[in-house]
C-alpha positions as CSV (number, residue, x, y, z in Angstrom):
1,X,-140.0,104.2,-36.0
2,X,-142.6,106.9,-35.3
3,X,-142.3,110.4,-36.6
4,X,-144.5,113.0,-35.0
5,X,-144.7,115.7,-37.7
6,X,-145.1,119.5,-37.1
7,X,-145.9,119.4,-33.4
8,X,-147.9,122.4,-32.4
9,X,-145.9,122.6,-29.1
10,X,-143.3,120.3,-27.5
11,X,-142.9,120.7,-23.8
12,X,-139.6,119.2,-22.7
13,X,-139.1,120.7,-19.3
14,X,-140.8,123.1,-16.8
15,X,-137.7,125.2,-16.8
16,X,-137.4,125.7,-20.6
17,X,-139.6,127.4,-23.2
18,X,-141.3,124.8,-25.4
19,X,-140.5,124.1,-29.0
20,X,-143.1,125.1,-31.7
21,X,-143.5,123.5,-35.2
22,X,-140.9,120.8,-34.8
23,X,-140.8,117.0,-35.4
24,X,-140.0,114.2,-33.0
25,X,-138.5,111.0,-34.2
26,X,-139.0,108.0,-31.9
27,X,-137.0,104.8,-32.4
28,X,-138.0,101.8,-30.2
29,X,-138.7,103.4,-26.8
30,X,-136.3,106.4,-27.2
31,X,-136.6,109.8,-28.7
32,X,-133.9,109.9,-31.4
33,X,-134.3,113.4,-32.6
34,X,-136.3,116.6,-32.1
35,X,-135.8,118.9,-35.1
36,X,-137.5,121.0,-37.8
37,X,-138.5,119.2,-40.9
38,X,-137.2,115.6,-40.3
39,X,-137.5,113.9,-43.7
40,X,-139.1,110.5,-43.4
41,X,-137.8,109.4,-46.8
42,X,-134.2,109.8,-45.6
43,X,-134.6,107.5,-42.6
44,X,-133.0,104.1,-42.8
45,X,-135.7,101.5,-43.6
46,X,-139.0,102.8,-44.8
47,X,-141.0,101.4,-41.8
48,X,-141.9,104.8,-40.4
49,X,-145.3,105.6,-39.0
50,X,-146.0,109.3,-39.5
51,X,-148.4,111.1,-37.3
52,X,-149.6,114.6,-38.1
53,X,-149.3,116.6,-34.8
54,X,-150.1,120.0,-36.3
55,X,-152.8,120.5,-33.6
56,X,-151.2,118.5,-30.8
57,X,-149.2,119.5,-27.8
58,X,-146.5,116.9,-26.9
59,X,-145.5,116.5,-23.3
60,X,-143.4,113.9,-21.4
61,X,-145.3,111.0,-19.9
62,X,-147.1,111.7,-16.6
63,X,-146.0,110.0,-13.4
64,X,-148.6,108.6,-11.0
65,X,-146.9,108.0,-7.7
66,X,-149.8,106.3,-5.8
67,X,-152.1,103.7,-7.2
68,X,-153.9,100.5,-6.1
69,X,-154.2,98.5,-9.3
70,X,-156.3,95.7,-7.7
71,X,-159.0,98.2,-6.8
72,X,-160.0,98.6,-10.4
73,X,-162.0,95.4,-10.0
74,X,-164.2,96.7,-7.3
75,X,-164.6,100.3,-8.4
76,X,-168.2,101.5,-8.8
77,X,-169.9,98.8,-6.7
78,X,-173.3,100.4,-5.8
79,X,-173.3,99.1,-2.2
80,X,-170.3,101.3,-1.4
81,X,-170.4,104.0,-4.0
82,X,-171.1,106.8,-1.5
83,X,-169.8,105.1,1.6
84,X,-167.5,106.7,4.2
85,X,-163.9,105.4,4.1
86,X,-164.2,102.8,6.9
87,X,-167.5,101.4,5.7
88,X,-166.0,101.2,2.2
89,X,-162.9,99.3,3.4
90,X,-164.8,96.9,5.6
91,X,-167.2,96.0,2.7
92,X,-164.4,95.6,0.1
93,X,-162.0,93.7,2.4
94,X,-164.6,90.8,2.2
95,X,-164.1,90.8,-1.5
96,X,-160.3,91.5,-1.6
97,X,-159.5,88.7,0.7
98,X,-160.4,86.3,-2.2
99,X,-158.1,87.9,-4.8
100,X,-156.2,85.4,-6.9
101,X,-153.5,85.6,-9.5
102,X,-155.9,86.3,-12.4
103,X,-157.6,89.1,-10.4
104,X,-154.2,90.8,-9.8
105,X,-153.2,90.3,-13.5
106,X,-156.4,91.6,-15.0
107,X,-156.8,94.5,-12.6
108,X,-153.2,95.5,-13.2
109,X,-153.8,95.3,-17.0
110,X,-156.9,97.5,-16.7
111,X,-155.2,100.0,-14.4
112,X,-152.2,100.4,-16.7
113,X,-154.4,100.7,-19.8
114,X,-156.4,103.5,-18.1
115,X,-153.2,105.3,-17.0
116,X,-151.6,105.0,-20.5
117,X,-154.9,106.3,-22.1
118,X,-154.5,109.5,-20.0
119,X,-150.8,110.1,-20.7
120,X,-149.3,108.4,-17.7
121,X,-146.3,106.3,-18.5
122,X,-144.9,105.6,-15.0
123,X,-146.7,104.5,-11.9
124,X,-146.3,102.9,-8.5
125,X,-148.7,100.1,-7.5
126,X,-149.2,100.0,-3.7
127,X,-150.5,96.5,-3.4
128,X,-150.8,95.9,0.3
129,X,-152.9,92.7,0.3
130,X,-151.7,89.2,0.5
131,X,-154.8,87.1,0.9
132,X,-154.2,84.0,3.0
133,X,-155.0,81.5,0.2
134,X,-153.3,83.3,-2.6
135,X,-151.6,80.9,-5.0
136,X,-149.0,82.5,-7.3
137,X,-146.4,85.1,-7.3
138,X,-147.7,88.7,-6.8
139,X,-144.4,90.3,-7.8
140,X,-144.1,88.0,-10.8
141,X,-147.5,88.8,-12.1
142,X,-146.2,92.1,-13.4
143,X,-143.7,90.4,-15.7
144,X,-146.5,88.6,-17.5
145,X,-148.3,91.8,-18.5
146,X,-148.3,92.7,-22.3
147,X,-147.6,96.4,-21.6
148,X,-144.1,97.7,-21.5
149,X,-143.7,100.9,-19.4
150,X,-142.1,102.1,-16.2
151,X,-143.8,101.0,-13.1
152,X,-142.9,99.8,-9.6
153,X,-144.9,97.4,-7.5
154,X,-144.7,98.1,-3.8
155,X,-146.1,95.2,-2.0
156,X,-145.5,95.0,1.7
157,X,-146.3,91.8,3.5
158,X,-149.7,92.7,5.0
159,X,-152.1,89.7,5.3
160,X,-155.7,90.4,4.3
161,X,-157.5,90.6,7.6
162,X,-161.1,89.8,8.2
163,X,-163.5,92.8,7.9
164,X,-164.0,92.8,11.7
165,X,-160.2,92.9,12.4
166,X,-159.8,95.6,9.8
167,X,-162.5,97.7,11.4
168,X,-160.8,97.4,14.8
169,X,-157.4,98.3,13.2
170,X,-158.8,101.3,11.4
171,X,-160.6,102.6,14.4
172,X,-157.3,102.4,16.4
173,X,-155.5,104.3,13.7
174,X,-158.2,106.9,13.6
175,X,-158.1,107.3,17.4
176,X,-154.3,107.7,17.3
177,X,-154.6,110.2,14.5
178,X,-157.2,112.2,16.5
179,X,-155.1,112.1,19.6
180,X,-152.0,113.3,17.8
181,X,-154.0,116.1,16.1
182,X,-155.5,117.2,19.5
183,X,-152.1,117.1,21.2
184,X,-150.6,119.2,18.3
185,X,-153.5,121.6,18.3
186,X,-153.3,122.2,22.0
187,X,-149.5,123.0,22.0
């Protein structure tokens, strides 16, 4: 169990006023109680971790609805650090087409760790690449992770194209978007 003692402020909802100076008792992965002056010595079993939250605001876990976990592996590459979107994608597709099960596993682990570190407890991974030679189970990779939290993997069956095919595809999308915008603007 974890006991958060004397929380400066507990935000439970956008619709309700927060709670000041109360404790939160967590058992397993559930909040068991929010109350003033929860006595740790009265709790069953003495295996209670007590955290002083006198100067802490406690909020529900944040939700990230759009992430690409695999991209943590290629973040900060100098060659594309300041590139425009299409140039960035074309360069990185040459790397991403070689993703393997280990790359997906470790990039997911890094992404989830970063999210948890910033208070995010739920996320959606938009993994849209299935490299041609991928060996393994992309969906099953998530079950091997040593992190327990709420996340969803959205992985449509999109093969990883060559950089040239991707460039053509992106230019077609851009053209269609411009045409749609111009048509809408002229109406």
